[in-house]
Each structure stands twice: as structure tokens, then as C-alpha cells.
C-alpha positions, 0 to 999 in steps of 0.5 A: 540534522536532529537526528544521528544516523549511521551511513553504510558506505560499504558492507562485507558478507562472507560468501562460501566456496559453494556457488553463491556468487551469482551475476548478470552473466549466469543463471536467471535466478527466481523469485524463490530459492533454486535448489543449490540455494536450498542446499546451501541456506542453512549455512549462509551468513545473513547477519551483519557484524557492525551494530546499525542502531534504529533510527534516533526518533519517529518515523513514517514508512512512505506509501507506495501512491507518495511522491517519488524522487528514483525509480529503481530497477536491476537490469536482467538481459533476459527481460530487457523488453520488459525493463525498457517499456518499465524505463520508458514509463518511469523517466517521464515521471522520475529519475531512474536508477539502473543497477548493471555493469553493462552500461554501454549495451543497456545505454544503446538498447534503451536509446534503440527503443527511443527511451530519453536517457537524460533522467536515467543514472547507472549504478555499476554494482554486482548483482544476483536477481531481478527481484528488487522489490524484495531485496530493496530498500524502503523510503522513511521520514523523520517526523513524518515529513523530514529528513529523509532515509532508506530502512532496509531488512536482510534479504531472505535469500542467500544472494550476497549482492543483492543485499548490500543493493540498498547500501548502494543505492543509500550511497549513490543517493546521500541518503541515510540508510538504518538495517535491521541485520544485527543483534536483536534486531536481526529482522528477515523481511521482504519488500513483496510481502509489505504494504503502507499507508503511509500513516503507521498501518501496514500489511504482510503474510504471515511469512514474517512470523515465520521467517523470524521464528524459532529454528528458522534457517537464517540464523537470526535471533528467535522472535515474537510477533511482539518483538517483531512489531516492535522492530518494524516500530523503530524503524519505520513507524509501524505501530499497526502490523496487520498479518494474515494467513500465507495462501496454499498456491503462492509459493513465495506467500508475498501479499503483492502477488494478490493484493493491492493499497491504491489509498489509505482505505481501499484495497485491491484485491485478486479474485478467483471463481469460487472454490479455486486456488486460493480464492477461499483464503484470500476471502478468509484473510479479506474477512478477518481485516474488515472484521478486526481492522479499520483504515486510518480514518476509523472506517472499514477499509473498502475492497475491490476485487479484480479477476485473477486470469487463468491461463489460455487453457482456463487453469489457475494454480490449483491446476498448474496455471502460473500465479497471474495477477494483475495487482501486481503493478506499481504507482510511480507518481502520475503513472500506474505499471501492470502486468499484462497477459493476453488482450481478452482478459486485460482489456477489462483489467486496465479499464478497472484501474482507469475507473479506480484511478481516474487521471492516472496513466495506466500502462500495461506490460506484457509479462507472459509472452514466450520470449520474456515470460516473467509470470513463470518465475512467479514474479510480475511487475511489482516484483521487479521495480522499487522506489524511492520517495523524494527529499521534503514531501509534501503530505495531503491525507483526506478520507475522500466523501462519496455520497452527498445530500442535495442542497447540503453542504459537505465540510472537506477536511484534510491533513496537511504537512511540509518541513517547512510549514503550509501557506495556503490549501484550496479545494477545487470543485466543480459539478460534474460536466462543467469546464472549470474548477471552482476554487474554495479557500481551506481554513487552518484548525490546528494539528496540520488539519485544514477544513472547508465547506462546499455547498452541493447543490443537484449535480455530482460534484468532482473535486480535488485538494491544492496545498503549498508550502511555505517553501513555495512547493505545491501539490495537489491530491489526487496527485493527477489533478486536475486530470483525476479527481474525486467525486461526490455522487449527490442523492435526493433523499430526505434527511432521515432517508440519508442517515437510514441509508449511511449507517450500515445493518448491523455485524455479526447479526445475530451476535452474542457478544458485541455488535458494530455498525459503520457510520458514513458522514451523519451529520452532528452529534448522535444518541445511540440506545439500546432497547428490548422489545418491552420499550426499556432502554438498557443502554444509551450514549453519545457520539460527538460525530457520525463517522467509522465504526461503533462497536457496542458490548452487549451484556449476556442477559439481553436475549432475544430481539434487540433494537438499536436507536440512532437519533441526532438531527437527521431524526430517528433511525432504527436497526434489529439485532438478534442477541443469542 
């Protein structure tokens, strides 16, 4: 092994004489703090005594849509119906680790429900609550696809049994673990407030700043945002940590209750009626992201809105309704588990998931029924599940191509990595409606990059990427292919009209200092110029390719109407801006 790691075999935490040792035999703990916990939080010892250094080398935090070896849950008998549905779906995709001290009764219950226990692993450990997303560890890989490990933070609840579950998982699976619980690396964080794109970008609410600021109730060292970012980069490889304002009606302030990354560039976001509940702040947060950050592909994030359902009486969180959400779902290889509420609102939401994630097995699980009302405790399906990625992942990263010109050639690029190296890669494609896929071999370029050209005729194209490692392991992206695939919509336009449609309008417009354009797969080099009304050229530059964000700085003395000209093989496209 190329790096040094510290394996945590046991962790000892001081438990006060007050009633801290909650277990599966005591009260059902909500996702938030109980009144007892609020009373003792400032006295509780959150930090560890053993120094656990960060990983000795660059690491990468896995994305949720990557390959999963283990689904992990904590068995709370009050929600055994929900948990049995989760396990039933999970065992079809991976191994399922169930934390329980009542293996016999849980086994009997699962078997009575028709669940095959072949892929079930029981872990006999004490625990405090069902909310494993918040206290579970997160999968990281050395050198992108190398050795696997678990990264764990200090849990922001005085629940000692929950906080050591990641170490128990690490011991059970023989996976190294790195914990941010000592020295100046004593970071408080929770899994529900973390989303990774698998390539160094991650999202959170500003809760991560608040819980580690001076005077925090956890007794951890005060940290600046830069120091927090440094810890996240050292332990998880997060180089771009995007933080949004907390929401006024989500008292937990975890982003998984209102948004979800579906892939490297797609955000699924809860939507409320105009002016209702957290709708205005969510919209402001998304505007902030779109205005200041780009996906790993250098393009704006693609936002998909999904309606947040009210209560049967029409109430939202600002009028007494629970924080219901469809975005609090979990991806487990080829299956997506989605929280549901009642048929009238569930049907369109599940259909939308099928549209956004074709080929996946979409499973709805009711979290809003009188017998097992999980949502009343401020959490749903993502909150009570976590995953551990596979060893030696085959990583395929590709930005899907949305549109193309009729009778054109489309270049399909991908980054493909495996610890053993990559033996071969192919693009499988067909015209929409065809029964079988054609194959086009991809060519290795350099630095894990592969490419292929596919000729577009007159019909939409459906395609996916397949790769084989030198070890013999193979995988597709999307992972559900050939049942699921990407679709290229073919447009019958002139080249110039194509470019006109795929160079965005300027934003912001009017503007004072800068203006940006989004270019979508415009072929060939492009010359960009800025002219005034008199036709005088004020600025000129050249672009090597036409994909991503182009940001232009405007001089203070350029005022009034300006024209930005894009010129290339497609012809000439003009865009007008107003300089204030």
C-alpha cells in the first residue's frame, strides 16, 4: 500500500451520568436535537483523544451514483416496514449491512416479508438513532481510483453510539478510516449537509461554517472558512466547497432535504409555489450557484425543479406542514429509492424521476403514513441510508451531448480510469427506435482521456459508453445501460442557426463590469470581438473550443449599446449587451 493509514479498532467516548446512552430500546430520536440533548450539548465531549492524521496523499470523495458495494442502515423497529422495503431493494444491488442487537427478530421479519438474506450482513453494535446519513462515513479513494478508505467527521449530536458506527463499519469491512476529531482538524459536519460530484466539487449549507465558528457548542477549535476548506480537501479531496445560505423553515439546515446531485452537472431541486416557505431562499441559493460556479465540465449546472408536496390540507412548512420532499432520495447502483406521501402527488414525481434517470429502477417508499411517519421527525429516505463504494472502481466521466446538427459528426469524449489501467472503451449508439446498438471503438488520447466520432443522420441518437479495465472488469455509463442511455436530439438547422441557438444570451444584461455567455458544443476555434455602435473594435480574443462559459471584462469607459461577435466555421453570430 502506497500510503500510511490509521485503522481505528475502537473508540472510547466519555458518557456523562445524564441520560445520554440512548439505544434502540429507548425513545425514538428525531433528526434534530431533543430537549435533553439541548441541555447537555455544551458539556458533552465531542472531540477524540487519539490523533488521527489526514490521508497521506491526494484523495477523491465518491459521488452517490458511483458503484456501491455496501448499503448501510440502522434498524429501528418503529420504522421496520420502511426499512424492510429499503433492504429488499438494496439486496438486489449490493450487500446490506444492518446495525442491530436483535438479529434474530430482524432476520425473521425480513424473511417473513420475502427478503433474501444472502446479501445481508448483521453488525451487532450499540446505536442511538436511525439517521445514519448524518453520522455514517463517506467513501474516499486515493489517486482517484486507488485504495479505498472511509472519511468520518464529528457528529453534531451528543449520541456517542452513533458517532462510532463508521469505525465499526471500517473494522467489519477491513477498510481504513480517517476521522476529523482531534487537534485543529476537529471538524463537525453531517452527511445530510454534504453532496459530492466525485471530482472535487461539493455542496453544503452554511451550517458547516456556523457549527465550527468561535463559540460553537461542540468544544471544537474555531475555524475560518479557509481552514474548513483545507480540512475537507485534505480528508476528502474537495477543492471547491460551495456553501449556500441556510433555509428559514428547514430547522436541520441539511441540503439533502431540498436538493440532490443526479450527476456531475445536474441538480434536482425542490420547488414551492411562489413566495411560499423556503421557495424564495432556495431560488436565491440556486441563482447564487449559477452566477458564481460551474460544473466540472466548465458549464453551468443544469437545474431540474421538482414540486415539494404539501400536506393533504395544503399546508407547507410555513403553515404547519412537514418538510416533505422528493429530493431526499438515495441512489444504489441501478436503483433509486424515493420518499413518497400519497398517490396524487407521488405519481408525477416518480414519473419525473423516470424521465430524468431512464433505465433506473425507481422505487417509492411511503414515509408519511400514520403507522410509520418518518417525515414528522424531519427526515426521509436519504437520511436513514448510507453507502460504501466498491474497491477498485472503474470511473467513467462524460458530459452528455444534448443536441447535434443533422448530417454532422459528433465527438464523444470521456475520462476513464482504473487502478489496473484501461484496456478498451466503446461508444454504443443507435438511432431512436432501432432495436440494436452499433459499436464505435474509442481511441485513447492521453491522461485517461478517450474519444470517438459518431456520424449523425436525421434521427435522434441514443448512446452509452462501455469500458473494460486491464483487470477484466467492465462497466457502462450510465450504469444502467443498455436499459438506460443518453439521447442526442438532432436539429435540422443551418450551421449558423445552430450556433445562434447554442450561444446563450448575455448575462447579466444590462451589466456594469462583466458579461458571460454559455457556449454549447460549438465546433472549431472561435474569434470573439466587442464593438461599439460606431463599429469600432474595442476588444478581441480567440477561443480554442466552443464549450463552456465565456466571461468578458468590460472597460469602465465602454458605455451604452455594445455588440459581441462570435465568428468561426459556423459563420458569424452577434449578441447585443447594454453597458451601464
